[in-house]
C-alpha positions in Angstrom: 44.7 -3.4 14.4 43.4 -0.3 12.7 40.5 1.7 14.1 37.2 1.0 12.1 35.4 4.1 10.7 32.0 4.7 12.3 30.4 4.9 8.8 31.4 4.1 5.3 29.9 4.6 1.8 30.0 1.9 -0.9 30.3 3.4 -4.4 29.4 0.1 -6.0 25.9 0.1 -4.7 25.5 3.6 -3.4 24.7 2.5 0.2 25.9 3.9 3.4 27.0 1.5 6.2 27.1 2.2 10.0 29.4 0.4 12.3 27.6 -1.6 15.0 29.9 -3.6 17.1 32.3 -5.3 14.7 29.9 -5.3 11.7 28.8 -2.7 9.2 25.1 -2.7 8.7 23.3 -0.8 5.8 21.8 2.5 6.9 18.4 2.1 5.3 15.4 4.1 6.2 11.8 3.4 5.3 10.0 5.9 3.2 7.6 8.2 5.0 4.0 7.1 4.9 1.3 9.5 4.1 -1.6 10.2 6.4 -4.2 8.4 4.3 -6.0 5.5 5.7 -6.3 2.1 4.0 -10.0 1.3 4.1 -12.1 -1.8 3.4 -11.2 -2.0 -0.3 -7.4 -1.6 0.3 -7.5 -4.4 3.0 -9.5 -6.6 0.7 -7.0 -6.1 -2.2 -4.1 -6.9 0.1 -5.7 -10.2 1.1 -6.3 -10.8 -2.6 -2.6 -10.2 -3.4 -1.6 -12.5 -0.6 -3.6 -15.3 -2.2 -3.1 -14.7 -5.9 0.1 -12.7 -6.5 2.5 -12.9 -3.5 5.4 -11.9 -5.8 3.8 -8.5 -6.5 3.0 -8.1 -2.8 6.6 -8.8 -1.8 7.9 -6.4 -4.4 5.6 -3.6 -3.2 6.6 -4.3 0.4 10.4 -4.3 -0.3 10.2 -1.2 -2.4 8.2 0.6 0.2 5.3 1.3 -2.1 2.6 -1.0 -0.7 1.0 1.6 1.6 0.7 4.2 -1.2 -0.5 1.5 -3.6 -3.3 0.3 -1.3 -4.3 3.9 -0.3 -4.6 4.9 -4.0 -6.6 1.8 -4.8 -8.9 2.3 -1.8 -9.6 5.9 -2.9 -10.4 4.8 -6.5 -12.7 2.1 -5.2 -14.6 4.5 -2.9 -14.9 7.0 -5.8 -16.3 4.3 -8.1 -18.7 3.1 -5.3 -20.0 6.7 -4.8 -20.5 7.1 -8.6 -22.5 3.9 -8.8 -24.7 5.0 -5.8 -25.3 8.4 -7.5 -26.2 6.7 -10.8 -28.7 4.3 -9.1 -30.3 7.3 -7.2 -30.6 9.2 -10.5 -32.5 6.2 -12.1 -35.0 6.2 -9.2 -33.7 3.2 -7.2 -34.9 3.6 -3.7 -34.8 1.5 -0.6 -38.5 0.7 -1.0 -37.9 -0.5 -4.6 -35.0 -2.7 -3.5 -37.2 -4.3 -0.8 -40.1 -4.9 -3.1 -38.4 -6.2 -6.2 -34.6 -6.6 -6.3 -34.7 -7.5 -10.0 -36.1 -4.1 -11.1 
């Protein structure tokens, strides 16, 4: 029997395969994750995707873009939250006002 090559490249799909035992296994690496944290809003959105759109969640996981997607979304939500807080402060909303009359 011929000796098996330790690695091969398939031109049809562009993947490299590594010999493990008697089988060739695709040599796939996960993309590097950035150092950004996924905060409250990112975790909430992931839970939302699990319930409402599992196909999109699976697609993001399989393409390796979920972490970046959630980190970007979390940053956007935090920026929006800070903007709303600044706007409320500019309009004179204080903690005392919120305690006295929430409708105002």
